[in-house]
PyMOL Python script that loads the backbone (N, CA, C, O; Angstrom):
from pymol import cmd

cmd.read_pdbstr("""\
ATOM      1  N   MET A   1      17.495  -3.535  -9.053  1.00  0.00           N
ATOM      2  CA  MET A   1      16.855  -2.382  -8.688  1.00  0.00           C
ATOM      3  C   MET A   1      15.293  -2.096  -9.743  1.00  0.00           C
ATOM      4  O   MET A   1      14.079  -2.239  -9.596  1.00  0.00           O
ATOM      5  N   ASP A   2      16.050  -1.716 -10.602  1.00  0.00           N
ATOM      6  CA  ASP A   2      14.581  -1.384 -11.552  1.00  0.00           C
ATOM      7  C   ASP A   2      13.698  -2.430 -11.844  1.00  0.00           C
ATOM      8  O   ASP A   2      12.770  -2.045 -12.554  1.00  0.00           O
ATOM      9  N   PHE A   3      13.652  -3.790 -11.506  1.00  0.00           N
ATOM     10  CA  PHE A   3      12.918  -4.554 -11.307  1.00  0.00           C
ATOM     11  C   PHE A   3      11.618  -4.007 -10.345  1.00  0.00           C
ATOM     12  O   PHE A   3      10.427  -4.277 -10.500  1.00  0.00           O
ATOM     13  N   SER A   4      12.329  -3.031  -9.158  1.00  0.00           N
ATOM     14  CA  SER A   4      11.102  -3.270  -8.161  1.00  0.00           C
ATOM     15  C   SER A   4      10.438  -1.662  -8.522  1.00  0.00           C
ATOM     16  O   SER A   4       9.819  -1.168  -7.580  1.00  0.00           O
ATOM     17  N   ARG A   5      10.528  -0.748  -9.911  1.00  0.00           N
ATOM     18  CA  ARG A   5      10.679   0.250  -9.855  1.00  0.00           C
ATOM     19  C   ARG A   5       9.031   0.543 -10.003  1.00  0.00           C
ATOM     20  O   ARG A   5       8.485   0.162 -11.038  1.00  0.00           O
ATOM     21  N   PHE A   6       8.332   1.141  -9.090  1.00  0.00           N
ATOM     22  CA  PHE A   6       6.912   1.821  -8.924  1.00  0.00           C
ATOM     23  C   PHE A   6       6.031   1.683 -10.194  1.00  0.00           C
ATOM     24  O   PHE A   6       4.901   1.197 -10.211  1.00  0.00           O
ATOM     25  N   GLU A   7       6.925   2.336 -11.581  1.00  0.00           N
ATOM     26  CA  GLU A   7       6.163   2.129 -12.609  1.00  0.00           C
ATOM     27  C   GLU A   7       6.267   0.473 -13.274  1.00  0.00           C
ATOM     28  O   GLU A   7       5.400  -0.043 -13.980  1.00  0.00           O
ATOM     29  N   ARG A   8       6.880   0.166 -13.068  1.00  0.00           N
ATOM     30  CA  ARG A   8       7.367  -1.643 -13.727  1.00  0.00           C
ATOM     31  C   ARG A   8       6.535  -2.776 -12.694  1.00  0.00           C
ATOM     32  O   ARG A   8       6.326  -3.989 -12.691  1.00  0.00           O
ATOM     33  N   VAL A   9       6.269  -1.824 -12.000  1.00  0.00           N
ATOM     34  CA  VAL A   9       5.262  -3.178 -10.470  1.00  0.00           C
ATOM     35  C   VAL A   9       3.671  -2.732 -11.057  1.00  0.00           C
ATOM     36  O   VAL A   9       2.817  -3.618 -11.021  1.00  0.00           O
ATOM     37  N   GLN A  10       3.392  -1.752 -11.441  1.00  0.00           N
ATOM     38  CA  GLN A  10       2.034  -0.888 -11.508  1.00  0.00           C
ATOM     39  C   GLN A  10       2.010  -1.619 -13.170  1.00  0.00           C
ATOM     40  O   GLN A  10       0.893  -1.957 -13.561  1.00  0.00           O
ATOM     41  N   ALA A  11       2.896  -1.797 -13.880  1.00  0.00           N
ATOM     42  CA  ALA A  11       2.533  -1.601 -15.535  1.00  0.00           C
ATOM     43  C   ALA A  11       2.518  -3.354 -15.363  1.00  0.00           C
ATOM     44  O   ALA A  11       1.805  -3.923 -16.189  1.00  0.00           O
ATOM     45  N   GLN A  12       3.242  -4.239 -14.366  1.00  0.00           N
ATOM     46  CA  GLN A  12       3.245  -5.812 -14.297  1.00  0.00           C
ATOM     47  C   GLN A  12       1.608  -5.752 -14.151  1.00  0.00           C
ATOM     48  O   GLN A  12       0.753  -5.886 -15.026  1.00  0.00           O
ATOM     49  N   GLU A  13       1.455  -5.478 -12.595  1.00  0.00           N
ATOM     50  CA  GLU A  13      -0.546  -5.747 -12.457  1.00  0.00           C
ATOM     51  C   GLU A  13      -1.396  -5.308 -13.479  1.00  0.00           C
ATOM     52  O   GLU A  13      -2.448  -5.855 -13.809  1.00  0.00           O
ATOM     53  N   GLN A  14      -0.812  -4.112 -14.059  1.00  0.00           N
ATOM     54  CA  GLN A  14      -2.387  -3.871 -14.943  1.00  0.00           C
ATOM     55  C   GLN A  14      -2.262  -5.219 -16.708  1.00  0.00           C
ATOM     56  O   GLN A  14      -2.919  -5.697 -17.633  1.00  0.00           O
ATOM     57  N   ALA A  15      -1.306  -5.189 -16.260  1.00  0.00           N
ATOM     58  CA  ALA A  15      -0.885  -6.330 -17.499  1.00  0.00           C
ATOM     59  C   ALA A  15      -1.514  -8.094 -17.011  1.00  0.00           C
ATOM     60  O   ALA A  15      -2.439  -8.641 -17.613  1.00  0.00           O
ATOM     61  N   ALA A  16      -0.864  -8.645 -15.984  1.00  0.00           N
ATOM     62  CA  ALA A  16      -1.045  -9.546 -15.616  1.00  0.00           C
ATOM     63  C   ALA A  16      -2.111  -9.970 -14.181  1.00  0.00           C
ATOM     64  O   ALA A  16      -2.322 -11.099 -13.739  1.00  0.00           O
ATOM     65  N   GLY A  17      -2.525  -8.973 -13.801  1.00  0.00           N
ATOM     66  CA  GLY A  17      -2.654  -8.988 -12.098  1.00  0.00           C
ATOM     67  C   GLY A  17      -1.995  -8.713 -10.825  1.00  0.00           C
ATOM     68  O   GLY A  17      -1.023  -7.957 -10.800  1.00  0.00           O
ATOM     69  N   PHE A  18      -2.472  -9.302  -9.696  1.00  0.00           N
ATOM     70  CA  PHE A  18      -1.905  -8.860  -8.772  1.00  0.00           C
ATOM     71  C   PHE A  18      -2.601  -9.691  -7.962  1.00  0.00           C
ATOM     72  O   PHE A  18      -3.820  -9.518  -7.944  1.00  0.00           O
ATOM     73  N   GLY A  19      -2.019 -10.785  -7.101  1.00  0.00           N
ATOM     74  CA  GLY A  19      -2.845 -11.675  -5.820  1.00  0.00           C
ATOM     75  C   GLY A  19      -3.324 -11.051  -4.849  1.00  0.00           C
ATOM     76  O   GLY A  19      -4.398 -11.318  -4.309  1.00  0.00           O
ATOM     77  N   GLU A  20      -2.606 -10.211  -4.558  1.00  0.00           N
ATOM     78  CA  GLU A  20      -2.537  -9.432  -3.298  1.00  0.00           C
ATOM     79  C   GLU A  20      -3.668  -8.517  -3.522  1.00  0.00           C
ATOM     80  O   GLU A  20      -4.263  -8.217  -2.486  1.00  0.00           O
ATOM     81  N   ARG A  21      -4.059  -8.066  -4.468  1.00  0.00           N
ATOM     82  CA  ARG A  21      -4.972  -7.153  -4.755  1.00  0.00           C
ATOM     83  C   ARG A  21      -6.426  -6.938  -4.073  1.00  0.00           C
ATOM     84  O   ARG A  21      -7.266  -7.338  -4.879  1.00  0.00           O
ATOM     85  N   MET A  22      -7.047  -6.449  -2.872  1.00  0.00           N
ATOM     86  CA  MET A  22      -8.282  -6.991  -2.327  1.00  0.00           C
ATOM     87  C   MET A  22      -9.354  -6.634  -3.759  1.00  0.00           C
ATOM     88  O   MET A  22      -9.131  -5.614  -4.412  1.00  0.00           O
ATOM     89  N   PRO A  23     -10.572  -7.631  -4.167  1.00  0.00           N
ATOM     90  CA  PRO A  23     -11.640  -7.917  -4.924  1.00  0.00           C
ATOM     91  C   PRO A  23     -12.150  -6.317  -4.858  1.00  0.00           C
ATOM     92  O   PRO A  23     -12.627  -5.787  -5.861  1.00  0.00           O
ATOM     93  N   ALA A  24     -12.048  -5.798  -3.947  1.00  0.00           N
ATOM     94  CA  ALA A  24     -12.991  -4.022  -4.490  1.00  0.00           C
ATOM     95  C   ALA A  24     -12.142  -3.073  -4.946  1.00  0.00           C
ATOM     96  O   ALA A  24     -12.635  -2.089  -5.497  1.00  0.00           O
ATOM     97  N   ALA A  25     -10.637  -3.186  -4.801  1.00  0.00           N
ATOM     98  CA  ALA A  25     -10.012  -2.501  -5.403  1.00  0.00           C
ATOM     99  C   ALA A  25      -9.428  -2.011  -6.541  1.00  0.00           C
ATOM    100  O   ALA A  25      -8.567  -2.762  -7.000  1.00  0.00           O
ATOM    101  N   ASP A  26      -9.632  -0.918  -7.189  1.00  0.00           N
ATOM    102  CA  ASP A  26      -9.236  -1.139  -8.467  1.00  0.00           C
ATOM    103  C   ASP A  26      -7.778  -1.289  -8.661  1.00  0.00           C
ATOM    104  O   ASP A  26      -7.481  -0.978  -9.815  1.00  0.00           O
ATOM    105  N   SER A  27      -6.885  -1.607  -8.038  1.00  0.00           N
ATOM    106  CA  SER A  27      -5.597  -1.637  -7.992  1.00  0.00           C
ATOM    107  C   SER A  27      -4.735  -2.015  -6.944  1.00  0.00           C
ATOM    108  O   SER A  27      -5.146  -1.812  -5.801  1.00  0.00           O
ATOM    109  N   PHE A  28      -3.611  -2.529  -7.098  1.00  0.00           N
ATOM    110  CA  PHE A  28      -2.557  -2.504  -5.293  1.00  0.00           C
ATOM    111  C   PHE A  28      -2.041  -1.771  -5.465  1.00  0.00           C
ATOM    112  O   PHE A  28      -2.236  -0.861  -4.660  1.00  0.00           O
ATOM    113  N   PHE A  29      -1.080  -1.504  -6.471  1.00  0.00           N
ATOM    114  CA  PHE A  29      -0.082  -0.507  -6.965  1.00  0.00           C
ATOM    115  C   PHE A  29      -0.785   1.253  -6.768  1.00  0.00           C
ATOM    116  O   PHE A  29      -1.195   1.794  -7.795  1.00  0.00           O
ATOM    117  N   ARG A  30      -0.814   1.509  -6.324  1.00  0.00           N
ATOM    118  CA  ARG A  30      -1.703   2.693  -6.838  1.00  0.00           C
ATOM    119  C   ARG A  30      -1.333   4.423  -6.605  1.00  0.00           C
ATOM    120  O   ARG A  30      -2.273   5.213  -6.514  1.00  0.00           O
ATOM    121  N   LYS A  31      -0.394   4.742  -6.550  1.00  0.00           N
ATOM    122  CA  LYS A  31       0.173   6.305  -6.388  1.00  0.00           C
ATOM    123  C   LYS A  31       1.476   5.599  -6.310  1.00  0.00           C
ATOM    124  O   LYS A  31       1.900   5.495  -7.461  1.00  0.00           O
ATOM    125  N   GLY A  32       2.211   5.125  -5.547  1.00  0.00           N
ATOM    126  CA  GLY A  32       3.947   5.108  -5.953  1.00  0.00           C
ATOM    127  C   GLY A  32       4.538   7.226  -5.108  1.00  0.00           C
ATOM    128  O   GLY A  32       5.209   8.179  -5.503  1.00  0.00           O
ATOM    129  N   GLN A  33       3.695   6.860  -3.835  1.00  0.00           N
ATOM    130  CA  GLN A  33       4.188   8.310  -3.325  1.00  0.00           C
ATOM    131  C   GLN A  33       3.746   8.530  -1.607  1.00  0.00           C
ATOM    132  O   GLN A  33       2.705   8.607  -0.955  1.00  0.00           O
ATOM    133  N   VAL A  34       5.028   8.568  -1.386  1.00  0.00           N
ATOM    134  CA  VAL A  34       5.761   8.641   0.382  1.00  0.00           C
ATOM    135  C   VAL A  34       4.395   9.078   0.845  1.00  0.00           C
ATOM    136  O   VAL A  34       4.174  10.083   0.170  1.00  0.00           O
ATOM    137  N   GLY A  35       3.181   8.832   1.766  1.00  0.00           N
ATOM    138  CA  GLY A  35       2.464   9.421   2.338  1.00  0.00           C
ATOM    139  C   GLY A  35       1.142   9.712   1.947  1.00  0.00           C
ATOM    140  O   GLY A  35       0.270  10.286   2.601  1.00  0.00           O
ATOM    141  N   SER A  36       1.080   9.128   0.501  1.00  0.00           N
ATOM    142  CA  SER A  36      -0.396   9.467   0.021  1.00  0.00           C
ATOM    143  C   SER A  36      -1.536   8.583   0.543  1.00  0.00           C
ATOM    144  O   SER A  36      -2.642   9.116   0.633  1.00  0.00           O
ATOM    145  N   TRP A  37      -1.410   7.367   0.880  1.00  0.00           N
ATOM    146  CA  TRP A  37      -2.684   6.696   1.635  1.00  0.00           C
ATOM    147  C   TRP A  37      -3.147   7.620   2.736  1.00  0.00           C
ATOM    148  O   TRP A  37      -4.201   7.075   3.066  1.00  0.00           O
ATOM    149  N   ARG A  38      -2.978   8.941   3.695  1.00  0.00           N
ATOM    150  CA  ARG A  38      -3.111  10.108   4.411  1.00  0.00           C
ATOM    151  C   ARG A  38      -4.627  10.739   3.447  1.00  0.00           C
ATOM    152  O   ARG A  38      -5.617  11.295   3.922  1.00  0.00           O
ATOM    153  N   GLU A  39      -4.355  10.423   2.068  1.00  0.00           N
ATOM    154  CA  GLU A  39      -4.794  10.664   1.070  1.00  0.00           C
ATOM    155  C   GLU A  39      -6.901  10.264   0.957  1.00  0.00           C
ATOM    156  O   GLU A  39      -7.912  10.945   0.786  1.00  0.00           O
ATOM    157  N   GLY A  40      -6.595   8.853   1.170  1.00  0.00           N
ATOM    158  CA  GLY A  40      -7.359   7.960   1.527  1.00  0.00           C
ATOM    159  C   GLY A  40      -7.852   6.856   2.363  1.00  0.00           C
ATOM    160  O   GLY A  40      -8.395   5.781   2.105  1.00  0.00           O
ATOM    161  N   MET A  41      -7.485   7.468   3.476  1.00  0.00           N
ATOM    162  CA  MET A  41      -8.183   7.227   5.369  1.00  0.00           C
ATOM    163  C   MET A  41      -8.172   7.975   5.845  1.00  0.00           C
ATOM    164  O   MET A  41      -7.473   8.952   6.114  1.00  0.00           O
ATOM    165  N   SER A  42      -9.499   7.333   6.112  1.00  0.00           N
ATOM    166  CA  SER A  42      -9.452   8.817   7.883  1.00  0.00           C
ATOM    167  C   SER A  42      -8.107   8.578   9.230  1.00  0.00           C
ATOM    168  O   SER A  42      -7.160   7.853   9.537  1.00  0.00           O
ATOM    169  N   GLU A  43      -8.785   9.619   9.612  1.00  0.00           N
ATOM    170  CA  GLU A  43      -8.138   9.688  10.891  1.00  0.00           C
ATOM    171  C   GLU A  43      -8.047   8.913  11.671  1.00  0.00           C
ATOM    172  O   GLU A  43      -7.013   8.372  12.062  1.00  0.00           O
ATOM    173  N   GLU A  44      -9.261   8.719  12.062  1.00  0.00           N
ATOM    174  CA  GLU A  44      -9.852   7.037  12.662  1.00  0.00           C
ATOM    175  C   GLU A  44      -9.333   6.089  12.470  1.00  0.00           C
ATOM    176  O   GLU A  44      -8.435   5.718  13.226  1.00  0.00           O
ATOM    177  N   LEU A  45      -9.734   5.328  11.335  1.00  0.00           N
ATOM    178  CA  LEU A  45      -8.477   4.485  10.391  1.00  0.00           C
ATOM    179  C   LEU A  45      -7.029   4.490  10.982  1.00  0.00           C
ATOM    180  O   LEU A  45      -6.753   3.559  11.739  1.00  0.00           O
ATOM    181  N   ALA A  46      -6.231   5.275  10.767  1.00  0.00           N
ATOM    182  CA  ALA A  46      -5.199   5.022  10.710  1.00  0.00           C
ATOM    183  C   ALA A  46      -5.219   5.018  11.964  1.00  0.00           C
ATOM    184  O   ALA A  46      -4.486   4.044  12.136  1.00  0.00           O
ATOM    185  N   GLU A  47      -5.621   5.515  13.473  1.00  0.00           N
ATOM    186  CA  GLU A  47      -5.583   5.401  14.300  1.00  0.00           C
ATOM    187  C   GLU A  47      -5.481   4.094  15.266  1.00  0.00           C
ATOM    188  O   GLU A  47      -4.889   3.675  16.261  1.00  0.00           O
ATOM    189  N   ALA A  48      -6.931   3.560  13.833  1.00  0.00           N
ATOM    190  CA  ALA A  48      -7.575   1.817  14.864  1.00  0.00           C
ATOM    191  C   ALA A  48      -5.932   1.166  14.553  1.00  0.00           C
ATOM    192  O   ALA A  48      -5.211   0.644  15.402  1.00  0.00           O
ATOM    193  N   ILE A  49      -5.597   1.378  13.047  1.00  0.00           N
ATOM    194  CA  ILE A  49      -4.555   0.749  12.845  1.00  0.00           C
ATOM    195  C   ILE A  49      -3.446   0.461  13.555  1.00  0.00           C
ATOM    196  O   ILE A  49      -3.004  -0.631  13.912  1.00  0.00           O
ATOM    197  N   VAL A  50      -2.983   1.720  13.747  1.00  0.00           N
ATOM    198  CA  VAL A  50      -1.868   1.699  14.726  1.00  0.00           C
ATOM    199  C   VAL A  50      -1.654   1.296  16.145  1.00  0.00           C
ATOM    200  O   VAL A  50      -0.574   1.006  16.658  1.00  0.00           O
ATOM    201  N   ALA A  51      -3.093   1.319  16.839  1.00  0.00           N
ATOM    202  CA  ALA A  51      -3.170   1.345  18.341  1.00  0.00           C
ATOM    203  C   ALA A  51      -2.907  -0.481  17.843  1.00  0.00           C
ATOM    204  O   ALA A  51      -2.071  -1.098  18.504  1.00  0.00           O
ATOM    205  N   THR A  52      -3.643  -1.227  16.704  1.00  0.00           N
ATOM    206  CA  THR A  52      -3.920  -2.741  16.820  1.00  0.00           C
ATOM    207  C   THR A  52      -2.581  -3.552  16.576  1.00  0.00           C
ATOM    208  O   THR A  52      -2.339  -4.719  16.888  1.00  0.00           O
ATOM    209  N   HIS A  53      -1.965  -2.845  16.088  1.00  0.00           N
ATOM    210  CA  HIS A  53      -0.284  -2.961  14.312  1.00  0.00           C
ATOM    211  C   HIS A  53       0.667  -2.384  15.098  1.00  0.00           C
ATOM    212  O   HIS A  53       1.681  -2.801  14.538  1.00  0.00           O
ATOM    213  N   ALA A  54       1.274  -1.307  16.560  1.00  0.00           N
ATOM    214  CA  ALA A  54       2.286  -0.652  16.764  1.00  0.00           C
ATOM    215  C   ALA A  54       3.379  -1.606  17.167  1.00  0.00           C
ATOM    216  O   ALA A  54       4.533  -1.368  16.811  1.00  0.00           O
ATOM    217  N   GLY A  55       3.012  -2.968  18.087  1.00  0.00           N
ATOM    218  CA  GLY A  55       4.056  -3.438  17.905  1.00  0.00           C
ATOM    219  C   GLY A  55       5.328  -3.685  16.579  1.00  0.00           C
ATOM    220  O   GLY A  55       6.504  -3.388  16.367  1.00  0.00           O
ATOM    221  N   VAL A  56       4.017  -4.535  15.810  1.00  0.00           N
ATOM    222  CA  VAL A  56       4.825  -4.887  14.430  1.00  0.00           C
ATOM    223  C   VAL A  56       5.265  -3.859  13.938  1.00  0.00           C
ATOM    224  O   VAL A  56       6.388  -3.692  13.462  1.00  0.00           O
ATOM    225  N   MET A  57       3.911  -2.673  14.069  1.00  0.00           N
ATOM    226  CA  MET A  57       5.194  -1.615  13.224  1.00  0.00           C
ATOM    227  C   MET A  57       6.080  -0.892  13.481  1.00  0.00           C
ATOM    228  O   MET A  57       6.512  -0.054  12.690  1.00  0.00           O
ATOM    229  N   GLY A  58       6.613  -1.121  14.890  1.00  0.00           N
ATOM    230  CA  GLY A  58       7.546  -0.436  15.103  1.00  0.00           C
ATOM    231  C   GLY A  58       9.197  -1.621  14.899  1.00  0.00           C
ATOM    232  O   GLY A  58      10.339  -1.313  14.557  1.00  0.00           O
ATOM    233  N   ARG A  59       8.753  -2.622  15.188  1.00  0.00           N
ATOM    234  CA  ARG A  59       9.871  -3.783  14.496  1.00  0.00           C
ATOM    235  C   ARG A  59      10.378  -3.606  13.174  1.00  0.00           C
ATOM    236  O   ARG A  59      11.559  -3.874  12.951  1.00  0.00           O
ATOM    237  N   PHE A  60       9.244  -2.974  11.811  1.00  0.00           N
ATOM    238  CA  PHE A  60       9.445  -2.322  10.931  1.00  0.00           C
ATOM    239  C   PHE A  60      10.135  -1.245  10.555  1.00  0.00           C
ATOM    240  O   PHE A  60      10.861  -1.187   9.563  1.00  0.00           O
ATOM    241  N   GLY A  61       9.900  -0.271  11.431  1.00  0.00           N
ATOM    242  CA  GLY A  61      10.172   1.312  11.315  1.00  0.00           C
ATOM    243  C   GLY A  61       9.181   1.928  11.205  1.00  0.00           C
ATOM    244  O   GLY A  61       9.449   3.050  10.775  1.00  0.00           O
ATOM    245  N   TYR A  62       7.769   1.736  11.431  1.00  0.00           N
ATOM    246  CA  TYR A  62       6.896   2.199  10.588  1.00  0.00           C
ATOM    247  C   TYR A  62       6.481   3.471  11.698  1.00  0.00           C
ATOM    248  O   TYR A  62       5.619   4.297  11.396  1.00  0.00           O
TER     249      TYR A  62
END
""", "prot")
cmd.dss("prot")
cmd.show_as("cartoon", "prot")
cmd.util.cbc("prot")
cmd.orient("prot")
């Protein structure tokens, strides 16, 4: 369980990179706080994501 702690994966990304990081993003593992996405995403974009992916999000409990 310790291997997946936020601080550890964030440090691993800083040391070795992370393939899923978008080229324009500073990092993939940003804050590690539940709901922090709301601070950096517009309401319109959040609604568009939900409208487009509601079925899959529901299957995974989002």
